[in-house]
C-alpha positions in Angstrom: 37.3 -26.1 20.5 35.2 -24.3 21.1 31.7 -24.9 22.4 28.5 -23.7 20.8 25.9 -21.7 22.8 22.5 -22.3 21.8 19.7 -19.0 22.9 17.2 -20.1 25.3 13.7 -20.2 24.5 12.3 -17.1 26.8 15.4 -15.5 25.2 13.8 -15.2 22.0 11.0 -14.9 22.9 12.2 -11.6 24.3 14.0 -10.8 20.9 11.0 -11.6 19.3 9.1 -9.3 21.6 11.6 -6.4 21.2 11.7 -6.6 17.5 7.1 -6.3 17.8 7.8 -3.6 20.0 10.2 -0.9 17.5 8.1 -2.5 14.9 5.3 -1.3 15.9 6.5 2.7 17.2 8.2 3.0 13.9 4.9 2.4 12.5 3.3 4.6 14.7 5.9 7.1 13.9 5.6 7.2 9.9 1.0 7.7 10.8 2.1 10.7 13.2 4.5 12.0 9.9 2.1 11.3 7.8 -0.7 13.0 8.6 2.0 16.0 10.3 2.5 16.1 6.7 -1.1 15.9 5.5 0.4 13.5 2.6 0.0 9.7 2.7 3.4 7.5 1.8 3.9 7.3 -1.6 3.5 3.1 -2.1 0.0 3.7 -0.6 -0.9 6.4 -3.1 0.4 4.0 -5.6 -1.5 1.0 -5.0 -5.4 2.8 -4.3 -4.8 5.4 -7.9 -4.1 1.5 -9.5 -7.3 0.3 -8.0 -9.1 3.2 -9.1 -7.8 3.1 -12.4 -8.5 -0.5 -12.7 -12.5 0.6 -12.0 -12.4 3.1 -14.3 -11.2 0.9 -16.4 -13.6 -2.0 -15.9 -16.9 0.1 -15.7 -15.8 2.1 -18.6 -15.4 -1.0 -20.4 -19.2 -2.4 -19.4 -20.7 0.7 -20.8 -18.7 0.9 -23.7 -21.4 -1.5 -25.6 -23.5 1.0 -25.6 -21.8 4.7 -26.2 -20.6 5.9 -29.9 -17.1 6.6 -30.6 -17.1 10.3 -29.3 -17.8 9.1 -26.1 -15.8 6.7 -26.0 -12.4 8.9 -27.3 -13.9 11.5 -24.8 -14.6 9.1 -21.5 -10.3 7.8 -22.6 -9.2 11.3 -22.6 -10.6 12.5 -19.2 -9.3 8.8 -17.6 -6.0 8.3 -20.0 -3.4 10.2 -17.8 
């Protein structure tokens, strides 16, 4: 029948290096395109906005204890999307 060929270690290393280089090139191209367009990629933008909203909610919860009801409603309307 057929004899299986095993990939040598050097060939595997070359393939891994090649894939790493291709990944880095794609990453650099994505950075260049984002700077040219002046926009942050959507996924990164979503992650950042969620973290900021989480921090705002924590801050509001901390300051909520000393505020009146009308102040809380103003804050909710201001930070609600």
